[in-house]
C-alpha positions as CSV (number, residue, x, y, z in Angstrom):
1,M,131.9,64.4,128.9
2,P,135.0,65.5,127.0
3,T,137.8,67.0,129.2
4,T,139.7,69.2,126.8
5,N,140.4,72.5,128.5
6,L,137.7,72.1,131.1
7,P,138.4,73.9,134.4
8,L,137.1,70.9,136.4
9,I,137.0,67.2,135.4
10,P,134.9,64.5,137.1
11,R,137.1,61.6,138.2
12,P,136.5,58.5,140.4
13,E,138.0,60.4,143.3
14,G,135.8,63.4,142.8
15,L,135.8,66.7,141.0
16,Y,139.4,67.5,139.8
17,C,140.9,70.8,138.9
18,P,143.9,70.2,136.6
19,E,145.4,73.7,136.8
20,G,145.5,73.6,140.6
21,D,146.1,69.9,140.9
22,F,143.5,69.5,143.6
23,F,140.1,67.8,144.2
24,I,136.9,69.3,145.6
25,D,135.1,67.1,148.2
26,P,136.8,63.9,147.0
27,V,135.3,60.6,148.1
28,R,138.7,58.8,148.1
29,P,142.0,59.9,149.7
30,V,143.9,62.4,147.5
31,A,147.1,64.4,147.8
32,R,145.3,67.8,148.0
33,A,141.6,68.3,148.8
34,L,139.4,71.5,149.1
35,I,136.5,70.7,151.3
36,T,133.1,72.6,151.2
37,H,131.8,71.5,154.6
38,G,132.0,68.9,157.4
39,H,129.4,66.3,156.4
40,A,130.9,62.9,156.1
41,D,130.0,62.4,152.4
42,H,132.0,65.6,151.5
43,A,134.7,65.7,154.2
44,R,136.6,62.5,154.5
45,A,139.8,61.6,156.4
46,G,143.1,60.5,154.9
47,H,144.0,63.3,152.4
48,G,147.5,64.5,152.2
49,A,146.5,68.1,152.6
50,V,143.1,69.8,153.3
51,L,142.1,73.4,152.6
52,A,138.8,74.4,154.2
53,T,137.2,77.1,156.5
54,R,138.5,77.1,160.1
55,Q,135.1,75.8,161.3
56,T,135.1,72.9,158.8
57,L,138.6,72.0,159.8
58,D,137.6,72.1,163.5
59,I,134.6,69.9,162.8
60,M,136.7,67.4,160.9
61,A,139.1,67.2,163.8
62,L,136.2,66.6,166.2
63,R,134.9,63.8,164.0
64,Y,138.0,62.1,162.8
65,G,140.7,63.1,165.3
66,A,143.4,65.8,165.0
67,D,145.5,63.8,162.5
68,F,142.7,63.4,159.9
69,A,145.0,64.8,157.2
70,G,148.7,65.2,156.5
71,A,148.4,69.0,156.5
72,R,145.6,71.6,157.1
73,Q,145.2,75.1,155.8
74,V,142.5,77.6,156.8
75,A,140.8,79.3,153.9
76,E,141.2,83.0,154.4
77,G,140.6,85.7,151.7
78,E,141.8,85.1,148.2
79,M,144.4,82.4,147.8
80,R,146.4,80.8,145.0
81,V,146.4,77.0,144.8
82,G,148.7,76.0,141.9
83,G,147.7,78.4,139.2
84,V,144.2,78.9,140.4
85,R,142.7,81.8,142.4
86,V,140.5,80.4,145.1
87,R,138.1,82.0,147.6
88,F,135.6,80.5,150.0
89,H,132.1,82.0,150.4
90,P,129.3,81.1,152.9
91,A,126.9,78.4,151.7
92,G,124.2,78.6,154.3
93,H,124.1,74.8,154.8
94,V,125.8,74.1,158.1
95,L,128.4,75.8,160.4
96,G,131.5,76.4,158.3
97,S,130.0,75.4,155.0
98,A,131.3,77.2,152.0
99,Q,131.0,77.6,148.2
100,I,134.4,77.4,146.6
101,A,134.9,80.1,143.9
102,L,137.7,79.4,141.4
103,T,139.3,81.5,138.7
104,T,141.0,79.1,136.3
105,R,141.7,79.0,132.6
106,G,140.0,82.3,132.2
107,Q,136.7,81.2,133.7
108,R,135.0,81.9,137.1
109,V,133.6,78.7,138.6
110,T,131.5,78.4,141.7
111,V,131.2,75.0,143.3
112,T,128.3,75.2,145.8
113,G,128.8,72.0,147.7
114,D,125.5,71.8,149.5
115,F,123.8,75.1,150.0
116,A,120.6,76.7,151.3
117,R,119.1,80.1,151.0
118,S,116.5,80.0,153.8
119,P,117.5,81.7,157.1
120,N,119.5,79.6,159.5
121,A,120.6,81.0,162.8
122,A,123.1,78.2,163.3
123,C,125.4,79.2,160.4
124,A,126.4,82.1,158.1
125,P,123.9,82.9,155.4
126,W,124.4,81.9,151.7
127,E,126.2,84.5,149.6
128,P,125.6,84.9,145.8
129,V,128.8,84.5,143.9
130,P,128.9,85.6,140.2
131,C,130.3,83.0,137.9
132,D,130.6,81.7,134.4
133,I,130.1,78.1,135.5
134,L,127.8,77.2,138.4
135,V,128.3,73.7,139.9
136,T,125.2,73.0,141.9
137,E,123.8,70.2,143.9
138,A,120.4,68.7,142.9
139,T,119.3,67.0,146.2
140,F,115.7,68.3,145.9
141,A,115.7,69.2,142.2
142,L,112.2,68.2,141.5
143,P,109.3,70.7,141.1
144,V,107.4,68.8,143.9
145,F,109.9,69.9,146.5
146,R,108.7,73.2,147.8
147,H,109.7,73.4,151.4
148,P,107.4,75.1,153.9
149,D,108.3,77.8,156.4
150,P,110.4,76.0,159.0
151,L,108.8,78.0,161.8
152,R,105.5,76.6,160.7
153,E,106.9,73.1,161.0
154,I,108.2,73.9,164.5
155,G,104.7,75.2,165.3
156,R,103.4,71.7,164.4
157,L,105.9,70.2,166.8
158,L,105.0,72.5,169.6
159,D,101.3,72.0,169.0
160,S,101.9,68.2,169.4
161,V,103.8,68.7,172.6
162,A,100.9,70.7,174.0
163,A,98.4,68.1,172.9
164,F,100.3,65.2,174.3
165,P,102.0,66.4,177.5
166,E,102.3,62.9,178.8
167,R,104.5,61.8,175.9
168,A,108.1,62.6,175.0
169,H,108.7,63.9,171.5
170,L,111.8,62.2,170.0
171,V,113.1,64.2,167.0
172,G,115.5,62.6,164.5
173,A,118.1,65.2,163.5
174,Y,121.5,64.8,162.0
175,A,124.3,65.6,164.3
176,L,125.9,68.4,162.3
177,G,123.7,71.2,161.3
178,K,120.2,69.9,161.5
179,A,120.2,69.4,165.3
180,Q,121.5,72.9,166.0
181,R,119.2,74.5,163.5
182,L,116.2,72.8,165.1
183,I,117.3,74.0,168.5
184,M,117.6,77.6,167.2
185,L,114.2,77.3,165.5
186,L,112.6,76.2,168.8
187,R,114.3,79.1,170.6
188,A,113.1,81.5,168.0
189,A,109.5,80.1,168.4
190,G,109.8,81.0,172.2
191,Y,110.5,77.5,173.5
192,D,112.6,78.1,176.6
193,P,112.5,74.8,178.5
194,P,115.5,72.5,178.5
195,I,116.0,70.5,175.3
196,Y,117.4,67.0,175.8
197,I,120.0,65.6,173.4
198,H,121.5,62.2,172.7
199,G,125.1,61.9,173.6
200,A,126.1,61.6,169.9
201,L,125.1,65.3,169.5
202,Q,127.0,66.7,172.5
203,K,130.4,67.5,171.0
204,L,129.0,69.3,168.0
205,C,126.5,71.2,170.1
206,D,129.3,72.2,172.4
207,Y,131.3,73.4,169.5
208,H,128.4,75.5,168.1
209,I,128.1,77.1,171.6
210,A,131.8,77.9,171.6
211,E,131.4,79.5,168.2
212,G,128.7,81.8,169.5
213,V,125.5,79.9,168.5
214,A,123.3,80.4,171.6
215,L,121.5,77.0,171.9
216,G,120.2,77.6,175.4
217,D,119.7,75.0,178.1
218,L,120.7,71.6,176.7
219,R,120.7,68.5,178.9
220,P,121.7,64.8,178.4
221,A,118.9,62.5,177.3
222,T,119.7,59.9,179.9
223,V,116.9,57.8,181.4
224,A,117.5,56.3,184.8
225,R,116.0,52.9,185.5
226,G,112.3,53.3,186.4
227,R,112.3,57.0,185.7
228,K,110.7,57.2,182.2
229,G,108.2,59.8,183.4
230,D,110.9,62.4,183.8
231,F,110.7,63.0,180.0
232,A,107.0,63.4,179.7
233,G,106.3,66.5,177.6
234,A,110.0,66.8,176.7
235,I,111.6,67.4,173.3
236,V,114.5,65.0,172.8
237,L,116.9,65.3,169.8
238,A,118.8,62.3,168.6
239,P,120.6,61.1,165.4
240,P,118.3,58.9,163.2
241,S,120.4,55.8,163.9
242,A,119.3,56.0,167.6
243,F,115.7,55.2,166.7
244,A,116.7,51.7,165.5
245,A,118.2,50.9,168.9
246,T,116.7,50.1,172.3
247,W,117.6,53.7,173.3
248,A,114.2,55.0,172.0
249,Q,112.3,52.5,174.1
250,R,113.4,54.2,177.3
251,F,111.0,57.1,176.8
252,P,107.3,57.3,177.8
253,D,105.1,56.4,174.7
254,P,107.3,58.6,172.5
255,V,106.0,60.6,169.5
256,I,108.6,59.7,166.8
257,C,109.4,62.8,164.7
258,F,112.0,63.3,162.0
259,A,113.2,66.6,160.5
260,S,114.2,66.4,156.8
261,G,113.2,67.7,153.4
262,W,112.5,64.1,152.6
263,M,109.5,64.1,155.0
264,M,107.5,65.6,152.1
265,V,107.6,62.0,150.7
266,R,105.0,60.1,152.8
267,A,106.5,56.7,151.9
268,R,109.8,57.7,153.5
269,A,108.0,58.8,156.7
270,R,106.2,55.5,156.9
271,Q,109.4,53.5,156.3
272,R,111.0,55.2,159.2
273,G,107.9,54.8,161.5
274,V,107.6,58.6,161.8
275,E,104.4,59.8,163.5
276,L,105.2,63.5,163.1
277,P,107.2,64.3,159.9
278,L,108.8,67.8,160.0
279,V,109.7,69.2,156.5
280,I,112.8,71.1,157.5
281,S,115.7,71.0,155.1
282,D,119.2,72.6,154.9
283,H,119.3,72.3,151.1
284,V,117.7,74.5,148.4
285,D,114.3,73.3,147.2
286,W,113.1,73.6,143.6
287,P,112.1,77.3,143.7
288,A,115.3,78.3,145.4
289,L,117.5,76.3,143.0
290,T,115.9,77.7,139.9
291,Q,115.9,81.2,141.4
292,T,119.7,80.9,142.0
293,I,120.4,79.8,138.5
294,T,118.2,82.7,137.1
295,E,119.8,85.3,139.4
296,L,123.4,84.2,138.9
297,D,122.8,83.7,135.1
298,P,125.9,81.5,134.5
299,A,127.0,80.6,131.0
300,E,126.8,77.0,132.0
301,T,125.3,75.0,134.9
302,W,126.9,71.8,135.9
303,V,124.7,69.5,138.1
304,T,126.2,67.1,140.7
305,H,124.7,64.5,143.0
306,G,120.9,64.4,143.2
307,R,118.0,64.6,140.8
308,E,119.7,65.8,137.6
309,A,117.1,65.1,134.9
310,A,114.4,67.7,136.0
311,I,116.8,70.6,136.4
312,L,118.6,69.8,133.2
313,R,115.3,69.8,131.4
314,W,114.3,73.1,133.1
315,C,117.6,74.6,131.9
316,A,117.0,73.4,128.4
317,L,113.5,74.9,128.3
318,E,115.0,78.2,129.6
319,G,117.7,78.2,126.9
320,R,120.5,77.6,129.4
321,A,123.5,75.4,128.8
322,A,123.7,72.6,131.4
323,R,125.4,69.2,131.8
324,P,125.3,66.4,134.4
325,L,128.5,65.5,136.2
326,R,127.2,62.2,137.6
327,L,129.5,62.2,140.6
328,V,129.1,59.3,143.0
329,G,129.5,58.8,146.7
330,Y,127.2,61.5,148.1
331,E,124.1,60.8,150.1
332,D,120.6,62.2,149.5
333,E,120.6,64.5,152.6
334,P,123.6,63.7,154.7
335,E,124.1,64.3,158.4
């Protein structure tokens, strides 16, 4: 795509703003980075300076250590970065996640990062931001992706727990965002017993609690030798990587579950050996994505990582200008 007078330019490092001389969610170390949220494919260590929400900076420090960048600045209110006016708005994806609104070269640009419009008690809700150019993710940008009510999926989990009280239910959930959302959904569904968590989730759960997210009674998922039965009927959350290790074998005939928007794709569930797939996503699905574009009515829609072709075709049929950015380095549905 030509770069003349564009407010943002795709480069190997990431999305670059010439007027402000910064990158948004760069995948390589840069001098100045604006970060939308703390997932590892968007928030990387090694930048000279990082501007992000306070919670995202905290999360990056938890994950990478206090010296993850040369300098850190909390995004508060409207700021100027170079010649660009910048404001961070909630994205509804994970704790601290933000859309970055820019006013540059006479145009209002909103970079969504990853975003979700469905209610999520573990983070601030998505906020509509009027713009001339909308830069949107396309993780689930296919008409087949229509995510069900997450409380219905939690109901399926609780029904299985009731049906198999002798078995532990091991739920794969990414450490940042998904695990805490699942816990909040379980609490909203009236599940009061302790929820057991893998050690890899502890720091981020503790941080959510410190930030006022009431996760309830959480306990370590530690199995003593010869005591597998202690977890009969329990719900245990762990990062997906734990299921490939001997850790999962410590539980009594576990029901393997996984919470992701990708669990709509049966082949993915089979590949992971998932007995109970839970379709719970922290990204917009097809109806929410097309609704967002319709409501914001930008002059142009730029599509980043994900399934670009279908949403570009939809925009063309709707008479909307759109273009792919073809950025690389982002996962399908990250942690």
